[in-house]
N, C-alpha and C positions, 0 to 999 in steps of 0.2 A: 764671086759672092753668090750669084743666082744659082740655084740648084735645079732640080727637075720640076716639071709641071706637076703640081699636086692635084689640081682639079679645075674644071671649068664650071662656073655656077650659072644656072639658068633660072630666072624668075618665072613662075608659072601661076596661072589663075586658078588651076584645079590640081592640087597636089596628088590626089589619088589617081586621077586620069593620066597625069604625066608619068607617074610611077608605073601604071599599067602598060603604057606605051613601051617603056623600056623593058619591063618584065615579060609581057606577053608578046609584044611585037618584035622586039629585038633579042629576046632570050637572055637578058642581062641579069646579074645578081643585084637585087634591089634591097637596100636596108630598110629598117623601120623608121618611121617619123621620129624626129628628135627636136624638141622645143629648145630654142636658144634665146631665153628672155633678154639677156644682155645685148643681143644684136637685133631683137625684134623679129625673129624669123623662126619658122619650123623648117627643118631640112630633112631631106632624104638623100643618102649617098648611093650612087649607082657605081658598082665596082667593075672596072674594066681591067684587062690584063696589064695595061701600061699607065693608067691614071684613073681618075674618078670624075663623075659628073655629080654636081651638087644641085639638087632641085630646091629652090627657095620659095617659101610661101609666107605671106604676112602673118605675124603673131602680134596681136594688139593693135590699138588704134594709131599709134605713132610709128609703126613699122616703116623703115625706109623702102621696103619692098612694095608696100602699098602705093607709095608715091611713084615708084617705077612702073607699076602696073596701071596706074591712072594714066600715065603717058603712053604706055604700050599695053593695051588690054589683053592682047594675045600672048604676052610674055616675051622673053628673049634673053640673050646672053647678058648677064649682069656683071660678072667679073671673072678674071683668071687669077689663079693662085700659084705662086712659085714658092719653093722651099728655100730657106736660108739656114745656115748653121748657127748664126748669132744675130738675132733680130735687132738688138740694140746697136751693134756695129753696122748692120745694114742700114738701119734708120739714120744713124748719124752720118754715114757716108753719103746716102742719098740726099739728106738735108744740106750737106756741104756742097752738093752739085746743083742745088736750087729746087730739088723735088719737094713737093708739099705732102706732108703726112696728114691724113684726115683726123678729125677729132682732136683729142688732147695731145696726140703724138706718142702717148704711152701705150704699150701693147695691152690688148685685152685677151682673155682666153677664148679661143675659137671652138668650133664644133668638134675638133679632134682632141680637145683638152690641152692644146698647145698655144703659146703666145702668137698673136697675129696683129698686123697693122695694115691699113689701107692707104694707098697712094692716089693722089688726085688724078683723075683721068685726063685732064688738060696737059699734064706733064708726061703722059704715056700714050700719045697718039689717039686719044679718045677712049682708051680702055681703062676701066677701074682695075687696079692691080692690088691683090692681097699678097702679103708675104707671111709665111708661116714658118716658125722656127722648128727644126726637126732634131 
């Protein structure tokens, strides 16, 4: 069921400074900021040869990323995203094993324009997991 690692998401307190670290310090290809109002974030994707880094910054007062940054002001790894071929089949299988899907359990459209769901970190060794249909 699980496919390749799509990205690692890092919540950051300063989106432009974080992008500059990857672009200027590490020489990475850095995308443009992209607002995702349905998820309460502004994202920038860093393209790597084998995966991506997603920089997350709060968008709006109710952003879940603001809550994360309130607890960790310096930022940090927020979630990891794996690809799946069929998000509904993956969701249903995981629920049958006792894993909890966050929110309503229905996929939302993510930053890549594809359906995504998030799985409770307590069910995955403390890591928030995003699944993205490819």
